[in-house]
C-alpha positions in Angstrom: -0.1 0.1 0.2 1.0 3.5 -0.3 0.8 6.4 2.1 -2.5 7.8 0.8 -3.8 4.1 0.8 -2.5 3.5 3.9 -3.9 6.6 5.4 -7.5 5.7 3.6 -7.2 2.2 5.8 -6.5 4.2 9.3 -9.5 6.8 8.8 -11.5 3.8 8.2 -9.9 1.9 11.5 -10.9 5.2 13.1 -14.6 5.0 12.1 -15.1 1.4 12.3 -16.3 -0.2 15.4 -17.4 1.1 18.8 -16.8 4.7 19.1 -14.8 7.3 16.8 -11.1 8.0 17.5 -11.7 11.7 16.7 -7.8 12.4 17.4 -6.8 10.0 14.2 -9.6 11.8 12.2 -8.2 15.4 12.9 -4.6 14.0 12.7 -5.3 12.8 9.0 -7.8 15.4 7.7 -6.7 18.8 8.9 -3.8 21.0 7.7 -3.8 19.2 4.4 -3.2 21.2 1.0 -6.5 21.2 -1.2 -4.6 18.7 -3.8 -3.9 16.4 -1.1 -7.1 16.5 0.3 -8.8 15.6 -3.3 -6.7 12.8 -3.6 -7.3 11.3 -0.3 -11.2 11.4 -0.9 -10.8 9.8 -4.5 -8.7 7.4 -2.9 -11.2 6.5 -0.2 -14.0 6.4 -2.6 -11.9 3.8 -4.4 -11.0 1.7 -1.7 -14.6 1.9 0.4 -17.2 2.9 -2.3 -17.9 5.7 0.6 -18.0 9.3 0.5 -15.4 10.9 2.9 -17.4 14.0 3.4 -20.8 12.2 4.1 -18.7 9.7 6.6 -17.5 12.5 8.5 -21.0 14.1 8.8 -22.2 11.5 10.3 -19.4 10.5 12.6 -18.9 13.8 14.7 -21.0 16.8 15.8 -21.0 19.9 17.0 -17.8 22.3 16.5 -15.8 19.1 15.8 -17.8 18.3 12.8 -17.8 21.8 11.3 -14.0 21.9 11.7 -13.2 18.1 10.1 -16.0 19.2 7.2 -14.3 22.4 6.4 -11.0 20.5 6.0 -12.6 17.6 3.9 -14.1 19.9 1.7 -10.6 21.3 0.6 -11.9 25.0 0.7 -8.4 26.4 1.8 -7.8 29.3 0.0 -4.5 30.0 -2.3 -2.7 32.8 -1.4 -3.3 36.0 -3.2 -1.5 39.1 -1.8 -4.2 41.3 -3.3 -6.7 39.7 -1.1 -4.6 38.3 2.0 -3.2 41.9 2.9 -2.5 43.3 6.6 -5.6 45.0 6.4 -7.8 41.7 6.1 -5.8 40.2 9.0 -6.9 43.1 11.2 -10.2 42.2 10.1 -10.0 38.6 10.9 -8.2 39.3 14.2 -11.2 41.5 15.5 -13.3 38.7 14.4 -11.2 35.8 15.9 -10.7 38.2 19.2 -15.0 38.8 19.4 -15.5 35.4 18.8 -13.3 34.4 21.8 -11.5 36.9 24.5 -14.2 39.7 23.3 -17.1 37.8 24.4 -18.9 35.6 27.3 -18.7 32.4 25.8 -16.5 31.3 22.7 -17.8 30.8 19.2 -15.2 28.4 18.5 -16.5 27.2 15.0 -16.3 30.9 14.0 -12.5 31.0 15.6 -11.7 27.7 14.1 -12.9 28.5 10.3 -10.8 31.4 9.8 -8.0 29.0 10.2 -9.0 26.3 8.5 -9.4 28.3 5.1 -6.6 30.7 5.5 -3.3 29.6 3.5 -0.3 29.6 5.9 1.6 32.3 4.4 -1.4 34.4 5.4 -1.7 32.6 8.7 1.9 33.7 9.6 0.6 37.1 9.0 -2.4 37.4 11.1 -0.7 35.5 13.7 1.7 38.3 13.7 -1.0 41.1 14.1 -3.2 39.5 16.4 -0.6 39.4 19.1 0.6 42.9 18.2 -3.1 43.9 18.5 -4.2 42.0 21.3 -1.0 41.0 23.1 -1.4 37.2 22.6 -0.3 34.8 19.6 -2.9 33.0 17.9 -1.8 29.8 19.7 -2.4 31.6 23.2 -5.7 32.8 22.3 -6.9 29.2 21.1 -5.7 27.7 24.1 -7.2 30.2 26.3 -10.3 30.0 24.4 -11.0 26.6 23.1 -11.6 23.2 24.8 -12.2 19.9 24.0 -11.6 17.5 20.7 -12.5 20.6 19.0 -10.1 23.0 20.6 -7.2 20.0 19.7 -8.4 20.1 16.1 -8.3 23.8 15.9 -4.9 24.0 17.4 -3.8 21.0 15.2 -4.4 22.8 12.2 -3.0 25.9 13.5 0.0 24.4 14.3 0.4 21.9 11.3 0.3 25.3 9.0 2.6 27.6 11.2 4.9 25.4 13.4 4.8 21.8 11.3 7.6 20.4 13.0 7.0 21.3 16.6 3.2 20.3 15.9 4.3 16.6 14.7 6.6 16.2 17.7 3.6 16.7 20.1 1.4 14.5 18.3 3.9 11.6 18.7 4.0 12.6 22.6 0.5 12.4 22.8 0.2 8.9 21.0 2.3 7.7 23.5 0.9 9.8 26.7 -1.3 8.2 29.1 -1.8 4.3 30.0 -1.0 2.5 26.9 -0.2 3.7 23.4 -2.2 4.8 20.6 -0.4 2.5 18.1 -2.8 3.9 15.0 -2.0 7.0 16.0 1.6 6.5 16.4 1.7 5.1 13.2 0.1 7.6 11.5 2.4 10.0 12.4 6.0 8.1 11.6 4.2 7.2 8.2 2.1 10.4 7.1 5.1 12.6 8.0 8.3 10.7 7.1 9.3 13.1 4.6 9.3 16.0 7.8 10.8 13.7 10.1 14.7 14.6 10.1 13.3 18.0 11.4 10.6 16.7 13.5 13.4 14.5 15.3 15.5 17.4 16.0 12.6 19.3 17.6 11.5 16.5 19.4 14.7 16.4 21.0 14.8 19.8 22.0 11.2 19.8 23.6 11.6 16.4 25.2 15.4 15.9 26.0 14.4 12.4 23.9 14.8 11.2 20.8 11.7 9.9 19.0 13.8 6.7 18.6 13.9 5.9 21.8 10.3 7.1 22.4 9.3 4.3 20.1 11.7 1.8 22.0 10.3 2.6 25.2 6.6 2.3 23.8 6.5 -0.5 21.4 8.0 -4.2 21.5 8.7 -6.9 18.6 8.1 -6.9 15.3 6.0 -3.4 15.2 8.8 -1.6 17.3 11.3 -3.1 14.4 9.0 -1.7 11.6 8.4 1.9 13.3 12.4 2.0 14.3 13.1 0.8 10.4 10.7 3.8 9.1 12.7 6.4 11.0 15.9 5.1 10.2 15.0 5.3 6.3 15.1 9.0 6.9 16.4 10.1 10.1 19.0 7.3 11.1 20.1 6.8 14.7 23.1 8.4 15.8 
């Protein structure tokens, strides 16, 4: 199986059976380019004769549903310097502030929609202007105002667009946190982001004073451990 087919299988696993693995869903669906998302949808339909938009619509609800559907619909805007201006960023910063810090009760979907639709280059402008005007980065604003799984999904989307290596490193740690390892999530991290893994490994060690290789060895055993280490060593050999 190729990487896209593998991700489709992971998506299927995340929605089959008792309960939906929502962390798996947002880690695969959020932050993709429009072309990547279109390829994922076509491949998913080819494998399972199932429309990914419809499937996601039936699997989750509330703000999480709005975030995932925005991602799956491949609606990220293409960066246009004549449209994605500092003036627009000031307007969007005010919308985010009014939806979060500036009101009683947070409109999470409204905050997340701007992040999902914005191209990374524009988000950098928006993040800088938000910090200048309101004294918070977008990361801090979202951490303060958004909770639950929808908040995680929105922060992940923001992170994968602005700080991809750090965001992936944190996701690897999340897969290994608590009681028992989320093997599906850990596998997804290492397969989906294999091309970025050399950078991710450096950032992971800076953040946690522990290599990704050591974390995998601590959390897995047997053939599964050997497989993940082999995948890591292919792109980021152990020193």
